[in-house]
C-alpha positions as CSV (number, residue, x, y, z in Angstrom):
1,M,8.0,2.0,-16.3
2,V,10.1,4.4,-18.6
3,E,12.7,2.5,-20.6
4,R,15.2,3.3,-23.3
5,D,16.6,0.5,-25.3
6,G,15.4,-1.9,-22.6
7,V,17.3,0.0,-19.7
8,A,15.1,1.6,-17.0
9,L,15.4,5.3,-16.8
10,R,14.8,7.7,-13.8
11,Q,11.1,7.3,-13.2
12,P,8.6,10.1,-12.7
13,R,8.2,10.9,-9.1
14,G,4.9,10.5,-7.3
15,R,1.6,8.8,-8.1
16,K,0.0,12.0,-9.4
17,A,2.7,12.3,-12.1
18,W,1.9,8.7,-13.3
19,G,-1.9,9.5,-13.1
20,L,-1.4,12.6,-15.0
21,L,0.6,10.8,-17.8
22,G,-2.0,8.1,-18.2
23,Y,-4.8,10.6,-18.4
24,L,-3.0,12.7,-21.0
25,L,-2.2,9.6,-23.1
26,L,-5.6,8.2,-23.1
27,A,-7.9,11.3,-23.0
28,E,-10.2,11.5,-26.1
29,R,-9.2,15.1,-26.7
30,P,-6.2,17.2,-25.4
31,P,-7.4,18.7,-22.0
32,S,-6.8,22.3,-21.0
33,R,-4.2,23.2,-18.2
34,R,-7.1,24.5,-16.2
35,R,-9.0,21.3,-16.5
36,L,-5.8,19.2,-15.5
37,S,-5.2,21.5,-12.5
38,E,-8.8,21.1,-11.3
39,L,-8.6,17.2,-11.8
40,F,-5.1,16.6,-10.1
41,F,-4.2,19.7,-8.0
42,A,-7.4,21.4,-6.7
43,D,-6.1,21.1,-3.1
44,A,-2.8,22.7,-4.0
45,D,-2.0,26.4,-2.9
46,D,-1.1,27.0,-6.7
47,P,-2.9,24.4,-8.9
48,L,-1.4,25.6,-12.2
49,G,2.1,25.8,-10.7
50,A,1.8,22.3,-9.3
51,L,0.7,21.2,-12.8
52,R,3.6,23.0,-14.6
53,W,6.0,21.1,-12.1
54,S,4.5,17.8,-12.8
55,L,4.6,18.2,-16.6
56,A,8.2,19.2,-16.4
57,E,9.1,16.2,-14.3
58,L,7.4,14.0,-16.9
59,R,9.2,15.6,-19.8
60,R,12.5,15.1,-17.9
61,A,11.7,11.5,-17.3
62,I,10.5,10.6,-20.8
63,G,13.2,12.7,-22.6
64,V,11.1,13.6,-25.7
65,P,11.4,17.3,-26.5
66,G,8.1,19.1,-27.1
67,L,6.1,16.5,-25.5
68,L,3.4,17.4,-22.9
69,T,3.4,21.1,-23.9
70,G,0.9,23.8,-25.0
71,D,-2.7,24.6,-23.8
72,P,-4.5,22.3,-24.4
73,V,-1.7,20.0,-23.4
74,L,-0.7,17.7,-26.3
75,A,0.4,14.0,-25.7
76,A,1.0,13.0,-29.3
77,V,4.0,10.8,-29.3
78,A,6.3,10.0,-32.1
79,A,6.5,6.6,-33.8
80,A,9.8,5.8,-32.1
81,V,8.0,6.0,-28.7
82,N,6.4,2.8,-27.6
83,V,3.4,3.2,-25.2
84,D,2.3,-0.1,-24.3
85,V,-1.4,0.7,-23.6
86,L,-1.6,2.4,-27.0
87,R,-0.3,-0.7,-29.0
88,L,-2.2,-3.6,-27.5
89,A,-3.0,-4.9,-30.9
90,A,0.5,-4.8,-32.1
91,A,2.0,-6.1,-28.8
92,D,4.1,-9.3,-29.1
93,D,3.0,-12.4,-27.4
94,D,4.9,-12.1,-24.3
95,E,4.0,-8.4,-23.8
96,L,0.3,-9.2,-24.1
97,L,0.5,-12.2,-21.8
98,A,2.3,-9.9,-19.2
99,A,-0.1,-7.0,-19.5
100,G,-1.7,-6.1,-16.1
101,E,-4.0,-3.5,-14.8
102,L,-3.9,0.0,-16.1
103,L,-1.8,2.2,-13.8
104,E,-1.6,-0.7,-11.4
105,G,-1.2,0.4,-7.7
106,I,-2.1,4.1,-8.5
107,E,-4.9,5.4,-6.3
108,L,-5.5,9.0,-5.8
109,E,-8.2,9.4,-3.2
110,S,-8.0,13.2,-3.1
111,C,-8.9,13.2,-6.9
112,A,-12.3,11.7,-7.0
113,E,-13.1,12.6,-10.6
114,F,-9.8,11.2,-11.9
115,E,-10.6,8.0,-9.8
116,S,-13.9,7.7,-11.6
117,W,-12.2,8.1,-15.0
118,L,-9.6,5.6,-14.1
119,L,-12.0,3.0,-13.1
120,L,-13.8,3.3,-16.5
121,E,-10.3,3.2,-18.4
122,R,-9.4,0.1,-16.4
123,H,-12.6,-1.7,-17.6
124,R,-12.0,-0.5,-21.2
125,V,-8.3,-1.6,-21.2
126,A,-9.1,-4.9,-19.5
127,S,-11.7,-5.4,-22.3
128,E,-9.2,-4.8,-25.1
129,I,-6.6,-7.2,-23.5
130,E,-9.3,-9.8,-23.2
131,A,-10.3,-9.4,-26.9
132,Q,-6.7,-9.4,-28.1
133,V,-5.7,-12.7,-26.2
134,R,-9.0,-14.3,-27.4
135,Q,-8.1,-13.6,-30.9
136,R,-4.7,-15.1,-30.6
137,A,-6.1,-18.1,-28.9
138,I,-8.9,-18.6,-31.6
139,S,-6.4,-18.1,-34.5
140,R,-4.1,-20.8,-33.0
141,L,-6.9,-23.2,-32.5
142,A,-8.1,-22.7,-36.0
143,S,-4.7,-23.3,-37.5
144,G,-4.2,-26.5,-35.4
145,R,-1.8,-25.1,-32.8
146,A,-3.9,-25.9,-29.8
147,K,-1.1,-26.1,-27.3
148,E,0.1,-22.5,-28.3
149,A,-3.5,-21.4,-27.7
150,V,-3.6,-22.5,-24.0
151,P,-1.7,-19.5,-22.3
152,F,-3.8,-16.9,-24.4
153,A,-7.1,-18.6,-23.3
154,A,-5.9,-18.7,-19.8
155,K,-5.2,-15.0,-19.9
156,A,-8.6,-14.4,-21.1
157,V,-10.1,-16.2,-18.1
158,A,-7.7,-14.4,-15.8
159,V,-8.9,-11.1,-17.2
160,N,-12.6,-11.9,-17.2
161,P,-13.4,-15.0,-15.2
162,H,-17.1,-14.3,-15.2
163,E,-17.5,-14.7,-18.9
164,Q,-18.3,-18.5,-19.7
165,G,-17.0,-18.1,-23.3
166,N,-13.5,-17.6,-22.0
167,H,-13.6,-20.8,-19.9
168,E,-15.0,-22.6,-23.0
169,L,-12.1,-21.4,-25.0
170,L,-9.5,-22.5,-22.5
171,I,-11.3,-25.9,-22.3
172,R,-11.3,-26.4,-26.0
173,S,-7.6,-25.4,-26.3
174,L,-6.7,-27.8,-23.4
175,A,-8.8,-30.7,-24.9
176,A,-7.5,-30.1,-28.5
177,S,-3.9,-30.1,-27.1
178,G,-4.4,-33.6,-25.6
179,D,-4.8,-32.5,-22.0
180,R,-8.3,-33.7,-21.4
181,A,-7.8,-34.1,-17.6
182,A,-6.9,-30.4,-17.4
183,A,-10.0,-29.5,-19.6
184,L,-12.2,-31.5,-17.0
185,R,-10.7,-29.6,-14.0
186,Q,-11.4,-26.3,-15.8
187,I,-14.9,-27.3,-16.2
188,A,-15.2,-28.1,-12.5
189,H,-13.6,-24.8,-11.6
190,C,-16.0,-22.8,-13.8
191,V,-19.0,-24.6,-12.6
192,D,-18.1,-24.0,-8.9
193,L,-17.1,-20.3,-9.6
194,F,-20.4,-19.5,-11.4
195,R,-22.5,-21.1,-8.7
196,R,-20.6,-19.5,-5.9
197,E,-20.0,-15.9,-7.2
198,L,-22.9,-15.5,-9.8
199,G,-25.5,-17.9,-8.4
200,V,-26.1,-19.3,-12.0
201,E,-25.4,-22.6,-13.7
202,V,-23.3,-23.0,-16.8
203,T,-24.7,-24.0,-20.0
204,S,-24.2,-27.1,-21.8
205,S,-21.7,-25.7,-24.4
206,L,-19.2,-25.6,-21.6
207,H,-19.2,-29.3,-21.1
208,E,-19.4,-29.9,-24.8
209,A,-16.0,-27.9,-25.3
210,A,-14.2,-30.7,-23.6
211,T,-15.4,-33.4,-26.2
212,L,-13.7,-33.1,-29.5
213,S,-16.1,-33.7,-32.5
214,P,-14.9,-36.7,-34.3
215,D,-14.0,-36.1,-38.0
216,P,-17.0,-37.0,-40.0
217,R,-16.5,-40.0,-42.1
218,P,-18.5,-39.4,-45.2
219,Q,-20.5,-42.2,-46.7
220,L,-20.2,-40.6,-50.2
221,S,-17.2,-39.1,-51.9
222,G,-16.4,-36.6,-54.5
223,R,-17.0,-32.9,-55.3
224,A,-20.7,-33.5,-56.3
225,A,-21.4,-35.1,-53.0
226,A,-19.7,-32.2,-51.1
227,V,-21.8,-29.7,-53.1
228,S,-25.0,-31.7,-52.3
229,Q,-24.2,-31.8,-48.6
230,L,-23.6,-28.1,-48.5
231,Q,-26.9,-27.3,-50.2
232,A,-28.8,-29.6,-48.0
233,G,-27.1,-28.2,-44.9
234,R,-28.0,-24.6,-45.9
235,A,-31.7,-25.7,-46.6
236,A,-31.9,-27.7,-43.4
237,I,-30.7,-24.7,-41.4
238,V,-33.2,-22.2,-43.1
239,A,-36.0,-24.7,-42.5
240,G,-35.0,-24.9,-38.7
241,A,-33.6,-28.4,-38.7
242,V,-30.5,-27.2,-37.0
243,D,-28.9,-30.5,-36.0
244,A,-29.5,-32.2,-39.3
245,G,-28.1,-29.0,-41.1
246,L,-24.9,-28.9,-38.9
247,Q,-24.2,-32.5,-39.7
248,C,-24.6,-31.9,-43.4
249,L,-22.3,-28.9,-43.4
250,R,-19.6,-30.8,-41.3
251,Q,-19.9,-33.6,-43.9
252,A,-19.6,-31.1,-46.7
253,A,-16.4,-29.6,-45.2
254,A,-14.9,-33.2,-44.8
255,L,-15.7,-34.1,-48.3
256,A,-14.2,-31.0,-49.7
257,V,-10.9,-31.8,-47.9
258,Q,-11.1,-35.3,-49.2
259,C,-11.3,-34.1,-52.9
260,R,-8.8,-31.2,-52.2
261,D,-11.2,-28.5,-53.1
262,Q,-10.3,-25.5,-51.0
263,T,-13.0,-23.3,-52.4
264,L,-15.7,-25.6,-51.4
265,E,-14.1,-26.3,-48.1
266,A,-14.0,-22.5,-47.4
267,R,-17.6,-22.2,-48.3
268,A,-18.8,-25.2,-46.1
269,L,-16.7,-23.9,-43.2
270,A,-18.2,-20.4,-43.5
271,A,-21.7,-21.8,-43.7
272,L,-20.9,-24.0,-40.7
273,G,-19.5,-21.1,-38.7
274,G,-22.5,-19.0,-39.5
275,A,-25.0,-21.6,-38.5
276,L,-23.1,-22.2,-35.1
277,V,-23.3,-18.4,-34.4
278,H,-26.9,-17.7,-35.6
279,A,-28.9,-20.9,-35.6
280,I,-27.9,-22.5,-32.3
281,R,-27.5,-20.7,-29.0
282,G,-24.3,-20.8,-26.9
283,H,-21.9,-21.9,-29.7
284,D,-20.3,-18.6,-30.5
285,E,-16.8,-19.9,-29.3
286,E,-17.0,-23.0,-31.8
287,G,-18.4,-20.7,-34.4
288,A,-15.5,-18.3,-34.1
289,I,-12.9,-21.1,-34.5
290,V,-14.6,-22.6,-37.5
291,L,-15.0,-19.1,-39.2
292,H,-11.2,-18.5,-38.6
293,E,-10.6,-21.8,-40.3
294,A,-12.9,-20.7,-43.2
295,L,-10.9,-17.5,-43.5
296,L,-7.7,-19.2,-43.5
297,V,-8.8,-21.6,-46.4
298,A,-10.6,-18.9,-48.3
299,E,-7.4,-16.7,-48.4
300,Q,-5.4,-19.7,-49.5
301,A,-7.9,-20.4,-52.2
302,G,-8.3,-16.8,-53.3
303,E,-12.0,-17.1,-52.5
304,R,-12.7,-13.4,-51.9
305,S,-16.4,-13.5,-51.3
306,T,-16.1,-16.4,-48.7
307,A,-13.4,-14.4,-47.0
308,V,-15.6,-11.3,-46.8
309,L,-18.5,-13.5,-45.2
310,A,-16.2,-14.9,-42.6
311,L,-14.7,-11.4,-41.8
312,R,-18.0,-10.0,-41.4
313,E,-19.4,-12.9,-39.2
314,L,-16.3,-12.6,-36.9
315,G,-17.0,-8.8,-36.6
316,F,-20.7,-9.6,-35.7
317,I,-19.5,-12.0,-32.9
318,E,-17.3,-9.3,-31.5
319,V,-20.1,-6.7,-31.7
320,Q,-22.5,-8.8,-29.8
321,A,-20.0,-9.4,-27.1
322,G,-19.0,-5.8,-26.8
323,R,-15.5,-6.1,-28.0
324,R,-15.5,-2.9,-30.0
325,R,-11.9,-2.6,-31.3
326,T,-11.6,-6.1,-32.5
327,A,-15.0,-5.8,-34.2
328,D,-13.8,-2.6,-35.9
329,V,-10.7,-4.5,-37.1
330,W,-12.7,-7.4,-38.6
331,L,-15.3,-5.2,-40.1
332,T,-12.7,-2.8,-41.7
333,R,-11.0,-5.8,-43.4
334,A,-14.4,-7.0,-44.7
335,Q,-15.4,-3.6,-45.9
336,E,-12.0,-3.1,-47.8
337,A,-12.4,-6.5,-49.4
338,A,-16.2,-6.1,-50.4
339,E,-17.1,-5.5,-53.9
340,S,-20.8,-6.2,-54.3
341,A,-23.8,-4.1,-53.0
342,D,-25.1,-7.0,-50.9
343,E,-21.7,-7.4,-49.2
344,R,-21.4,-3.8,-48.4
345,A,-25.0,-3.7,-47.1
346,A,-24.5,-6.5,-44.7
347,I,-21.1,-5.1,-43.4
348,L,-22.5,-1.7,-43.0
349,G,-25.5,-3.0,-41.0
350,V,-23.1,-4.6,-38.6
351,R,-21.0,-1.5,-38.4
352,G,-24.1,0.5,-37.7
353,M,-25.1,-1.9,-34.9
354,N,-21.7,-1.4,-33.4
355,S,-21.8,2.4,-33.7
356,S,-25.4,2.5,-32.2
357,D,-24.4,0.3,-29.3
358,R,-21.7,2.5,-28.3
359,G,-23.9,5.6,-28.5
360,N,-22.4,7.0,-31.7
361,Y,-25.6,8.0,-33.5
362,P,-24.2,10.2,-36.3
363,A,-22.1,7.2,-37.4
364,A,-24.9,4.7,-36.8
365,F,-27.5,6.6,-38.9
366,E,-25.0,7.1,-41.8
367,Q,-23.9,3.4,-41.8
368,L,-27.4,2.0,-41.4
369,G,-29.0,4.4,-43.8
370,E,-26.5,3.4,-46.4
371,S,-27.1,-0.3,-45.6
372,V,-30.9,0.1,-46.1
373,E,-30.4,1.8,-49.5
374,L,-27.9,-0.8,-50.7
375,A,-30.0,-3.7,-49.6
376,A,-33.1,-2.2,-51.2
377,G,-31.2,-1.6,-54.4
378,C,-29.8,-5.1,-54.7
379,G,-33.0,-6.9,-53.7
380,D,-32.1,-8.2,-50.4
381,P,-35.2,-7.4,-48.2
382,R,-34.0,-9.4,-45.1
383,Q,-30.9,-7.2,-44.8
384,Q,-33.1,-4.2,-45.4
385,A,-35.5,-5.3,-42.5
386,W,-32.5,-5.9,-40.3
387,S,-30.9,-2.5,-40.8
388,L,-34.2,-0.6,-40.7
389,S,-35.0,-2.2,-37.2
390,L,-31.8,-0.9,-35.9
391,V,-32.6,2.6,-37.5
392,G,-35.9,2.3,-35.5
393,R,-34.1,1.3,-32.3
394,A,-31.8,4.3,-32.6
395,H,-34.7,6.8,-33.0
396,L,-36.5,5.1,-30.2
397,L,-33.6,5.4,-27.8
398,R,-33.4,9.2,-28.8
399,G,-37.0,9.7,-28.0
400,E,-37.7,10.4,-31.8
401,Y,-40.9,8.2,-31.8
402,V,-42.3,9.3,-35.2
403,A,-39.1,8.4,-37.1
404,A,-38.8,5.2,-35.1
405,A,-42.4,4.2,-36.0
406,V,-41.7,4.7,-39.7
407,A,-38.5,2.6,-39.6
408,V,-39.9,-0.2,-37.4
409,R,-43.2,-0.3,-39.5
410,G,-41.1,-0.8,-42.6
411,S,-38.9,-3.5,-40.9
412,L,-42.0,-5.4,-39.8
413,E,-43.7,-5.3,-43.2
414,L,-40.6,-6.7,-44.9
415,V,-40.2,-9.4,-42.2
416,R,-43.8,-10.6,-42.5
417,R,-43.5,-10.4,-46.3
418,E,-40.5,-12.6,-46.1
419,R,-42.0,-14.9,-43.4
420,W,-38.7,-14.4,-41.4
421,I,-40.1,-15.9,-38.3
422,A,-36.7,-16.2,-36.5
423,F,-36.3,-12.5,-36.6
424,L,-39.9,-11.3,-36.0
425,P,-39.9,-11.0,-32.2
426,W,-37.3,-8.2,-32.4
427,P,-39.2,-5.6,-34.6
428,Q,-42.4,-6.8,-32.8
429,A,-41.0,-5.8,-29.4
430,L,-39.8,-2.4,-30.8
431,A,-43.1,-1.7,-32.4
432,A,-45.1,-2.5,-29.1
433,E,-42.9,-0.3,-27.1
434,L,-43.7,2.6,-29.5
435,D,-47.4,1.8,-28.9
436,L,-46.9,1.9,-25.3
437,Y,-45.3,5.3,-25.5
438,A,-48.2,6.4,-27.8
439,G,-50.8,5.4,-25.2
440,N,-52.1,2.4,-27.2
441,L,-51.9,-0.1,-24.4
442,V,-54.1,-2.7,-26.0
443,D,-52.0,-2.8,-29.2
444,S,-48.8,-2.8,-27.1
445,A,-50.0,-5.7,-25.0
446,S,-50.9,-7.8,-28.1
447,G,-47.5,-7.1,-29.8
448,L,-45.5,-7.9,-26.6
449,E,-47.4,-11.1,-25.9
450,E,-46.9,-12.3,-29.6
451,S,-43.1,-11.3,-29.3
452,W,-42.7,-13.2,-26.0
453,A,-44.5,-16.4,-27.2
454,L,-42.6,-16.6,-30.4
455,A,-39.3,-15.7,-28.7
456,C,-40.0,-18.6,-26.3
457,Q,-40.8,-20.9,-29.1
458,L,-37.6,-20.0,-30.9
459,N,-35.6,-20.4,-27.6
460,D,-33.9,-17.0,-28.2
461,P,-32.9,-15.4,-24.9
462,C,-32.2,-12.0,-26.5
463,W,-35.5,-11.8,-28.0
464,E,-37.2,-13.1,-24.9
465,G,-35.3,-10.4,-22.9
466,M,-36.5,-7.6,-25.0
467,A,-40.3,-8.8,-25.0
468,G,-40.1,-9.5,-21.2
469,R,-38.6,-6.0,-20.6
470,G,-41.5,-4.6,-22.7
471,L,-44.0,-6.5,-20.8
472,A,-42.6,-5.2,-17.5
473,L,-43.0,-1.6,-18.8
474,L,-46.5,-2.2,-19.9
475,H,-47.5,-3.5,-16.5
476,S,-45.7,-0.6,-14.8
477,A,-47.7,1.8,-17.1
478,R,-50.9,0.1,-15.8
479,G,-49.8,0.6,-12.2
480,E,-49.3,-3.3,-11.8
481,H,-45.9,-2.9,-10.2
482,S,-45.6,-6.5,-8.7
483,A,-46.3,-8.0,-12.1
484,A,-43.8,-5.6,-13.6
485,A,-41.0,-6.7,-11.2
486,G,-41.8,-10.3,-11.9
487,W,-41.4,-9.6,-15.7
488,L,-38.1,-7.8,-15.2
489,D,-36.8,-10.8,-13.2
490,R,-37.8,-13.0,-16.1
491,A,-36.2,-10.8,-18.7
492,L,-33.0,-10.6,-16.7
493,S,-32.9,-14.3,-16.6
494,C,-33.4,-14.6,-20.4
495,A,-31.0,-11.9,-21.5
496,G,-28.2,-13.3,-19.2
497,R,-28.6,-17.0,-19.5
498,E,-26.6,-17.8,-22.6
499,P,-22.8,-17.2,-23.1
500,D,-23.4,-15.8,-26.6
501,R,-25.9,-13.2,-25.4
502,Y,-26.1,-9.9,-27.1
503,Q,-24.5,-7.7,-24.3
504,W,-26.5,-4.6,-25.3
505,V,-29.8,-6.4,-24.6
506,H,-28.6,-7.5,-21.3
507,A,-27.6,-4.1,-20.3
508,H,-30.8,-2.6,-21.7
509,V,-32.8,-5.0,-19.5
510,L,-30.5,-4.3,-16.4
511,D,-31.4,-0.6,-16.8
512,A,-35.1,-1.2,-16.8
513,A,-34.7,-3.4,-13.8
514,V,-32.8,-0.7,-12.0
515,T,-35.4,2.0,-13.0
516,G,-38.2,-0.3,-11.7
517,A,-36.6,-0.9,-8.5
518,L,-35.9,2.7,-7.7
519,A,-39.4,3.5,-8.8
520,G,-40.7,1.0,-6.2
521,G,-38.5,2.5,-3.4
522,E,-36.2,-0.7,-3.4
523,A,-32.8,0.9,-3.0
524,D,-31.3,-2.3,-1.8
525,R,-32.3,-4.2,-4.8
526,A,-31.5,-1.4,-7.2
527,R,-27.9,-0.8,-5.9
528,P,-26.3,-4.1,-7.0
529,L,-28.2,-4.0,-10.3
530,A,-26.9,-0.4,-11.0
531,T,-23.4,-1.6,-10.1
532,A,-23.7,-4.6,-12.5
533,L,-24.9,-2.3,-15.2
534,A,-22.1,0.1,-14.7
535,N,-19.5,-2.7,-14.8
536,L,-21.0,-4.3,-17.9
537,A,-21.5,-1.1,-19.8
538,A,-17.9,0.0,-19.1
539,H,-16.3,-3.4,-20.1
540,C,-18.4,-3.5,-23.4
541,D,-18.2,0.4,-24.2
542,L,-21.9,0.8,-24.0
543,R,-21.6,4.6,-23.3
544,E,-25.2,5.6,-23.2
545,L,-26.0,2.8,-20.8
546,L,-23.0,3.7,-18.7
547,V,-24.4,7.2,-18.3
548,R,-27.6,5.8,-17.2
549,A,-25.9,3.5,-14.7
550,H,-24.1,6.5,-13.2
551,L,-27.4,8.4,-13.0
552,H,-29.0,5.5,-11.1
553,L,-25.9,5.4,-8.8
554,S,-26.4,9.2,-8.3
555,D,-29.9,8.6,-7.2
556,L,-28.7,6.0,-4.9
557,G,-26.4,8.5,-3.1
558,D,-23.0,8.2,-5.0
559,P,-21.7,11.8,-4.8
560,Q,-19.5,11.3,-7.8
561,A,-21.8,9.5,-10.1
562,G,-23.7,12.6,-11.3
563,T,-20.3,14.2,-12.3
564,R,-19.2,11.1,-14.2
565,A,-22.6,10.9,-16.0
566,R,-22.3,14.5,-17.2
567,A,-18.8,14.1,-18.4
568,L,-19.7,11.1,-20.4
569,T,-22.8,12.5,-21.9
570,L,-20.9,15.3,-23.6
571,S,-19.7,12.8,-26.2
572,I,-23.2,11.4,-26.9
573,D,-25.6,13.0,-29.3
574,N,-28.9,12.0,-27.7
575,P,-31.4,14.6,-26.7
576,R,-33.3,12.1,-24.6
577,L,-30.2,11.2,-22.6
578,H,-29.3,14.9,-22.2
579,A,-32.8,15.5,-20.7
580,L,-32.1,13.1,-18.0
581,L,-29.4,15.3,-16.6
582,Q,-32.0,18.0,-15.8
583,P,-33.1,18.2,-12.2
584,D,-36.0,16.0,-11.2
585,S,-36.0,14.1,-14.5
586,A,-37.6,10.7,-14.5
587,R,-35.1,7.9,-15.4
588,S,-37.1,6.2,-18.1
């Protein structure tokens, strides 16, 4: 709706005018008039004339001189003009809670390419709304305003009801606000929904969300006891004694509150939040709330380094979940506050991961390269190994196997030297895939089997998904298609079973499953998998995997999917992906 000072003005006439306005406001770059006429008015007697009329109609309705003029058509709006879809992060609470579907009710059946674009934009905008309401719910929970968190958590569930984390956030909000009965009803609803619509069971963290953790009652007291508990908790987490470590960290935070030491409280909360995210699966929601608490306390205490750690970890949670814009906000804040080389190395590593996930390779190589250099310079071999593995992954995805092998080999050497067992399956799976492409099937099999066994021992669904996918590729290369299909089923089950799963891995495994089904002539199996991949990739801004999803759908007979894939590929610098657009290219 077009309004001035809260009063509705004369609205643009026709669905095409609204569709055109939405496209111009959200397009990544100003489109030419010829491009717009082809998108919206290809069936008109005078396409360019129809476009001129529609642009004039929009200018009259909006009443902003100079808007929507030129060739290409410029849609830059002045600061005084409020466009709701462009300011979701700055929207007030009521606006955000009332936000609906992008261009709701607008369907242009005669404009197939626009319809494809609109479908993707609706996913993207819904994802941003979901991310924004989640952040507002979590921040209120962390500051003790649980009742105020409920409507935001409920909105997150409404926007994306198939994300267990959203249900868990709502259940925590209801329980913390004192409405345990409503929390239990929400658990029952989620269990039924997931069984009925997804055919899966929820994980234990959903039920745990309704049970408020009692405040730990320390047996000791004083700052020395708090420091001791913090050190013991960190050591236990590193040693793999997660339950004992979490208990110590909770005790440390309680003791710090008892002795009114905000600096120590912030450090204990940050350590606890990080452990919930990294050391125990399925607890990202609780981890995010604790990290918000850590950030609030750290800022009150002027504890800069702890605030940077909390900001980075909050960004990491968002990257894994595919919530790109909120990830950028947290990581930008972290980078602005960072001072030391090790802080910058860690932040740039996560930023590089985010860029790589969304297919922005120039940014990813710059960020990850700087992270590797900083980590090496400040003596942080684990960060160096972590960032090197992502450099290797990026080269692997681009088909640059020699550069990928150098980076992955460097990562593996550092991981083994550090005895970093919890991370080892990831570079092992990458190295084994490179062995497979080099024709070294024996070495590939050995590496993948080791990666799978260790991932299972660690109970890490992401690592299991990567290793299972690699084993499927290995069996396929041997011509053992039945075994390959079995491994893909196992990999899908692993990559999708936890609510804190890394969405890029889930989509990467889905892509391999579609490829395998198509190679086996199983179109009926491939179609729902390809659709699921397209929806996940669009929602999580996984652009390269979205291209691959549309290429699969094109192979399955969707007449517009190939056009969508070509349009999306223009913004992705990946020669291997561009090669897939060539006729008769194998989708591997």
